[in-house]
C-alpha positions as a LaTeX table, in Angstrom:
\begin{tabular}{lrrr}
\hline
Residue & $x$ (\AA) & $y$ (\AA) & $z$ (\AA) \\
\hline
Met1 & 86.77 & 89.42 & 88.11 \\
Lys2 & 85.08 & 92.82 & 88.18 \\
Ala3 & 85.82 & 93.11 & 91.90 \\
Leu4 & 89.48 & 92.32 & 91.25 \\
Ala5 & 89.68 & 94.94 & 88.50 \\
Ala6 & 87.98 & 97.51 & 90.72 \\
Gly7 & 90.33 & 96.71 & 93.59 \\
Leu8 & 93.39 & 97.10 & 91.39 \\
Ala9 & 92.08 & 100.38 & 89.99 \\
Val10 & 91.60 & 101.77 & 93.50 \\
Leu11 & 95.04 & 100.56 & 94.58 \\
Cys12 & 96.66 & 102.20 & 91.53 \\
Leu13 & 94.87 & 105.47 & 92.26 \\
Val14 & 95.96 & 105.42 & 95.90 \\
Ile15 & 99.53 & 104.69 & 94.87 \\
Ala16 & 99.53 & 107.57 & 92.38 \\
Val17 & 98.10 & 110.07 & 94.85 \\
Ala18 & 100.13 & 109.14 & 97.92 \\
Gln19 & 103.65 & 109.41 & 96.54 \\
Pro20 & 105.19 & 112.83 & 96.96 \\
His21 & 108.71 & 111.58 & 96.16 \\
Cys22 & 107.70 & 109.78 & 92.98 \\
Gly23 & 107.92 & 112.90 & 90.87 \\
Gly24 & 111.44 & 113.67 & 92.01 \\
Thr25 & 114.57 & 113.52 & 89.94 \\
Thr26 & 117.19 & 112.33 & 92.40 \\
Gln27 & 118.18 & 108.85 & 93.51 \\
Val28 & 117.03 & 109.74 & 97.02 \\
Asp29 & 113.58 & 110.54 & 95.58 \\
Ala30 & 113.55 & 107.21 & 93.75 \\
Asn31 & 114.52 & 105.40 & 96.94 \\
Phe32 & 111.75 & 107.07 & 98.96 \\
Cys33 & 109.28 & 106.54 & 96.14 \\
Ala34 & 109.98 & 102.81 & 96.17 \\
Leu35 & 109.56 & 102.76 & 99.96 \\
Glu36 & 106.26 & 104.63 & 99.77 \\
Arg37 & 104.95 & 102.28 & 97.08 \\
Trp38 & 105.82 & 99.28 & 99.26 \\
Glu39 & 104.16 & 100.88 & 102.31 \\
Ile40 & 100.94 & 101.29 & 100.32 \\
Ala41 & 101.06 & 97.70 & 99.10 \\
Asp42 & 101.85 & 96.50 & 102.64 \\
Ala43 & 98.86 & 98.39 & 104.03 \\
Glu44 & 96.64 & 96.69 & 101.43 \\
Leu45 & 98.12 & 93.31 & 102.32 \\
Asn46 & 97.37 & 93.93 & 106.00 \\
Arg47 & 93.83 & 95.02 & 105.16 \\
Leu48 & 93.23 & 91.83 & 103.18 \\
Trp49 & 94.81 & 89.72 & 105.91 \\
Ser50 & 92.39 & 91.15 & 108.46 \\
Thr51 & 89.50 & 89.59 & 106.52 \\
Ala52 & 91.21 & 86.54 & 105.00 \\
Lys53 & 92.49 & 85.11 & 108.29 \\
Pro54 & 89.14 & 85.18 & 110.13 \\
Ala55 & 87.44 & 83.69 & 107.07 \\
Ala56 & 90.06 & 80.92 & 106.94 \\
Asp57 & 89.62 & 80.33 & 110.67 \\
Ala58 & 85.87 & 79.91 & 110.13 \\
Arg59 & 86.58 & 77.33 & 107.39 \\
Gly60 & 89.08 & 75.52 & 109.59 \\
Thr61 & 92.04 & 76.50 & 107.41 \\
Gly62 & 93.37 & 79.37 & 109.49 \\
Ala63 & 96.43 & 77.51 & 110.79 \\
Ala64 & 97.44 & 76.53 & 107.25 \\
Leu65 & 96.97 & 80.10 & 106.03 \\
Leu66 & 99.10 & 81.43 & 108.89 \\
Ala67 & 101.82 & 78.88 & 108.15 \\
Gly68 & 101.70 & 79.87 & 104.49 \\
Gln69 & 101.96 & 83.55 & 105.38 \\
Arg70 & 104.96 & 82.93 & 107.62 \\
Ala71 & 106.64 & 80.90 & 104.88 \\
Trp72 & 105.92 & 83.65 & 102.36 \\
Leu73 & 107.47 & 86.27 & 104.65 \\
Lys74 & 110.68 & 84.23 & 104.96 \\
Glu75 & 110.78 & 83.70 & 101.20 \\
Arg76 & 110.15 & 87.39 & 100.50 \\
Asp77 & 112.91 & 88.43 & 102.88 \\
Ala78 & 115.30 & 85.88 & 101.37 \\
Asp79 & 114.47 & 87.09 & 97.85 \\
Cys80 & 114.71 & 90.80 & 98.57 \\
Gly81 & 117.49 & 90.93 & 101.16 \\
Pro82 & 120.30 & 90.45 & 98.65 \\
Glu83 & 119.13 & 93.56 & 96.81 \\
Gln84 & 120.83 & 95.62 & 99.54 \\
Glu85 & 124.04 & 93.63 & 99.75 \\
Gly86 & 125.60 & 95.23 & 96.70 \\
Gly87 & 125.46 & 98.63 & 98.30 \\
Gly88 & 125.34 & 101.81 & 96.28 \\
Thr89 & 122.86 & 104.62 & 96.29 \\
Ala90 & 120.24 & 102.67 & 94.31 \\
Ala91 & 120.26 & 99.63 & 96.63 \\
Pro92 & 117.31 & 100.89 & 98.72 \\
Met93 & 115.25 & 101.43 & 95.57 \\
Phe94 & 115.93 & 97.88 & 94.37 \\
Tyr95 & 115.14 & 96.47 & 97.81 \\
Trp96 & 111.84 & 98.33 & 98.27 \\
Ser97 & 110.82 & 97.61 & 94.67 \\
Cys98 & 111.39 & 93.92 & 95.31 \\
Met99 & 109.38 & 94.14 & 98.54 \\
Glu100 & 106.54 & 95.87 & 96.68 \\
Glu101 & 106.55 & 93.31 & 93.85 \\
Arg102 & 106.45 & 90.35 & 96.25 \\
Thr103 & 103.74 & 92.03 & 98.34 \\
Leu104 & 101.56 & 92.70 & 95.29 \\
Gln105 & 101.93 & 89.04 & 94.33 \\
Arg106 & 100.84 & 87.97 & 97.82 \\
Ile107 & 97.87 & 90.35 & 97.65 \\
Glu108 & 96.65 & 88.51 & 94.56 \\
Val109 & 96.97 & 85.18 & 96.37 \\
Leu110 & 94.98 & 86.46 & 99.35 \\
Arg111 & 92.31 & 87.86 & 97.06 \\
Thr112 & 91.72 & 84.42 & 95.59 \\
Leu113 & 91.02 & 83.06 & 99.07 \\
Arg114 & 87.88 & 85.11 & 99.62 \\
\hline
\end{tabular}
């Protein structure tokens, strides 16, 4: 539990530091901020995957983990895709916020697999 709390604290700090658009006041800033937040979460997901997949392979559960990851990607895309269909200047912000939220949820799942 302490490792999880420490990991979340580091992720929050990285997110806060690495977002030049997140202090902006325009919709374009909000859109780019949401994108940057998702990129940070996605990088963390990829980092975790690089250790979770080999560990699952060693346990003989790598194929199941890969299948689960592929299913999650399809579900994430199906959930977040409609956020852009309405159009409007805020659509990218809603899309990238959805992508970030789903990615953070998947990060927590991968963390439990260690």
